[in-house]
C-alpha positions in Angstrom: 73.7 148.5 79.0 73.8 148.2 82.8 74.0 150.9 85.4 76.6 150.5 88.2 77.6 152.1 91.4 81.4 152.1 91.8 82.4 152.2 95.4 85.6 152.9 97.2 86.1 150.3 100.0 88.0 151.7 103.0 86.4 154.7 104.6 83.3 154.4 102.3 81.9 150.9 103.0 84.0 149.9 106.0 85.6 151.9 108.8 89.1 152.9 107.7 91.6 151.1 109.9 94.7 152.5 108.2 96.1 149.7 106.0 93.5 147.1 106.9 95.0 143.6 106.6 93.2 141.6 109.3 89.7 140.4 108.3 88.7 140.3 111.9 89.2 144.1 112.1 86.7 144.7 109.2 83.8 146.8 110.5 81.0 147.9 108.2 80.0 151.6 108.4 76.4 151.5 109.9 73.7 151.4 107.1 76.1 150.1 104.4 74.5 146.7 103.9 70.9 148.0 103.6 72.0 150.8 101.3 73.8 148.4 99.0 70.8 146.1 99.0 68.5 149.0 97.9 70.9 149.9 95.1 71.2 146.2 94.0 67.4 145.8 94.1 67.0 148.8 91.9 69.2 147.0 89.3 72.6 148.6 89.9 75.8 146.5 89.7 77.9 147.0 92.8 81.6 147.3 91.9 84.4 148.1 94.3 87.3 150.1 93.0 90.1 150.3 95.6 93.7 151.4 95.9 95.5 149.0 98.2 98.9 150.7 98.4 99.7 148.8 101.6 100.6 145.8 99.3 103.1 147.9 97.3 104.5 149.4 100.5 105.0 145.9 101.9 102.6 146.4 104.9 100.5 143.4 104.0 100.2 140.8 101.2 97.7 140.4 98.3 96.3 137.4 100.1 95.7 139.5 103.2 93.7 141.9 101.0 91.7 139.0 99.5 91.0 137.7 103.0 89.5 141.1 104.0 87.5 141.2 100.7 86.1 137.7 101.4 85.1 138.8 104.9 83.3 141.8 103.4 81.5 139.6 100.9 80.5 137.2 103.8 79.3 140.1 105.9 77.1 141.4 103.1 75.7 138.0 102.0 73.1 137.6 104.7 71.6 140.9 103.6 71.4 139.5 100.0 74.0 141.8 98.7 76.3 140.5 96.0 79.3 142.5 94.8 79.6 142.2 91.1 83.4 142.7 91.0 86.3 144.0 93.0 89.0 145.9 91.1 92.1 146.7 93.1 95.4 148.5 92.5 98.2 147.0 94.7 100.8 149.6 93.8 102.2 152.3 96.1 101.6 155.8 94.9 105.2 156.2 93.5 105.0 152.9 91.5 103.8 152.7 87.9 100.1 151.7 87.8 97.4 151.5 85.2 94.5 151.2 87.5 95.4 153.3 90.6 92.7 155.9 91.2 92.3 158.6 89.9 92.8 156.6 86.8 89.5 155.6 85.2 91.0 152.3 83.9 88.9 150.0 86.1 85.7 151.8 85.3 86.6 151.4 81.6 87.3 147.7 82.2 83.8 147.4 83.8 82.3 149.2 80.9 83.9 146.7 78.5 83.7 143.5 80.6 80.2 144.0 82.1 78.5 146.3 79.6 78.3 149.1 82.1 76.9 152.5 80.8 79.3 154.9 82.6 77.2 157.9 81.7 74.3 156.4 83.8 76.5 155.2 86.6 77.9 156.7 89.8 81.3 156.7 91.7 81.2 157.0 95.5 84.2 157.5 97.8 85.8 159.5 100.6 88.7 161.1 98.8 89.3 163.5 95.9 90.9 160.7 93.9 87.6 158.8 94.0 85.8 161.8 92.7 88.4 162.3 90.0 88.2 158.6 89.0 84.5 159.0 88.3 85.0 162.3 86.5 87.8 160.9 84.4 85.5 158.0 83.3 82.5 160.2 82.5 80.1 158.9 85.2 76.7 160.5 85.7 77.9 161.8 89.1 80.9 161.4 91.5 79.8 161.5 95.1 81.8 162.2 98.3 80.8 160.6 101.6 81.8 162.3 104.8 82.8 158.9 106.4 86.5 157.9 106.4 88.5 160.9 105.1 85.4 162.4 103.5 84.8 165.2 106.0 88.4 166.3 105.8 88.3 166.0 102.0 85.1 168.2 101.9 86.9 171.0 103.7 89.6 171.0 101.1 87.5 170.6 97.9 87.7 174.2 96.8 86.5 174.7 93.3 85.9 171.0 92.8 83.0 171.1 95.3 80.6 172.4 92.5 81.1 169.2 90.6 80.6 166.7 93.5 77.6 165.7 95.4 78.5 165.5 99.1 76.5 163.3 101.5 76.9 161.9 105.0 77.4 158.2 104.1 76.7 155.4 101.7 73.1 155.2 102.9 72.6 158.9 102.0 74.4 158.3 98.7 72.0 155.4 97.9 69.0 157.6 98.7 70.3 160.4 96.4 71.1 157.9 93.5 67.7 156.3 93.8 66.0 159.7 93.3 67.7 160.3 90.0 65.8 159.5 86.8 66.7 156.2 85.2 
């Protein structure tokens, strides 16, 4: 069984541009590429799990989202980073959805499709729904980054704070993950 790091996209890997639909506006958060490279080199699968409600709300198309994802893949490629899979939920919050976080459906799909050991994997994101997605799937640890909405989320965690590891960014998340016993 393989270990994975499940990653939210907007606000975690790239600067949150509020319904990002233009690939030219994609901007990686500093340190993201090297952090992902370190995780990958340590044997982790890198899997994005993202809610893209802008599609369901009619703000942009599924093809727009795929174009942004292709740009992300192309920006990471020179660093040797290869994303294993991108799972996305196009529904708006009020629409029925199987995979929309905090649902663990995509993490279960990765477990089944890619032989991921969820109990030895991690979920990293900037919102409570990211943390809950990981908890709902039984990952080793859900982690909150302070990038994107993370700092605001941290201030509102309340009793959930005890269950989360909070770090500054994906680079700090990678450092924390790599210190854990295999």
